[in-house]
N, C-alpha and C positions, 0 to 999 in steps of 0.2 A: 890689348897692348897699345899704348900711345907712345910714339917716338917724335922727338924734335932734336935739331942740332946734330944729326947723325950723317955719316957718309952714305953715299948711294949704295955702296957694297953692303954696309951693315943693314940698311933698310931692306934691301932685297933678301939678304940671308935670313933676317928675323921674320920677314913676311912669309917666306917659304915655310918656315917652321910653324908659324901660326896657321897658314892656309892648310897645311897638311893635317893639323890637329884640330881644325874647326874652331880656332880662336879668332875673335874679331880683332882687326888691326887698323890703326889709324896712324898716319904720319903727316907732318907738315912743318913748315918753317916760313919765316918772313925775312926779306932782305930789303929794308927801306920801304918803298911803295909796292914792292912785288912780293908775292908769296904763293905758296901752294898748299894743297891738302889732298891726301889720298886716303880712301877708305876701302878696305877689303872685308866685307861682312860674310864672305863665303856663301853658303846656301842659306839665304835669308828669307824668312816668311814673315809677313806683316798683314795687318788689316787696314783697309782704306775706307773712309766714309764717303759715300757718293750720294748726290741728290736722287731721290726716287722719281721715276718717270710717272707722271700723273696720267690717269686714263681720261679719255675725252668725255666732255659733258654730253648730256642728252639733248642739247639744243640743235640748231641747224649745223650740220656737219658736212658741208660740201666745199669744194675748192681746195687749193693747195695748202692753205692755212690749217685746215682741219686735219690734214694728213701728217703734219709735223707733230712729233712727240713733244709734250710740254714737260718741263722740269718743275717739280714742286719743291722749292727750297726749304719748306717747313718740315718735310719728311725726308729721312735719309735711310740708306741701307748700307750694311757693312759688307765689303767685298774682300775676300782673302786672296792675297797675291804672293808670289814667290819670285825672287830674283837670284841669279847666280852671278856673284862678283868674281872678277878675274884677279889674279895675283899681280903684284907690282911689277914683277919681271915681264909678264905678258903685256901689261899696259905700256911699259917702256919699249917694248919690242915692236911697236906699231911701224909698219912700212909706210912712209910718207910719199912714195912715188907710185904712179899708176893712176888709172881712172877711178878706182874705188876710193882712193885716198883724197881725191879732189874735193868731194863734198865735205868730208871731215876736216880738211885743211881750211876750207872757208869758214867753218864754225869754230875753229881753234884760235884762241887769242894769241897774238905774237909773243906775249909774255911767257907762254909755255916753252917756246924755243930759247928764250933768254935764260930760263931756269935750268934748261938742259945743259 
């Protein structure tokens, strides 16, 4: 489900229905130079391609350089991953006061609060 130009209450209500039924949900809007996008993919599994760690060569292998794993960009391996997305209601309910929120507050663009 993709929503644009909806009220906050409508977005939260429709997202709750989607989240409960395992339906992927996207919402967003643009206001001049500012905009937002939210995605709730529920319990989402995906595959990520990663460079394979190359094994050391049989040459001289002493010192700190030999102990570092080298990445071989020519070879890759597929890694299965899983993410649990939160609902829009949970995302909007973030508490911005306290020590835990201080780090998140530094990483959050001021535009987020304008859009609120």
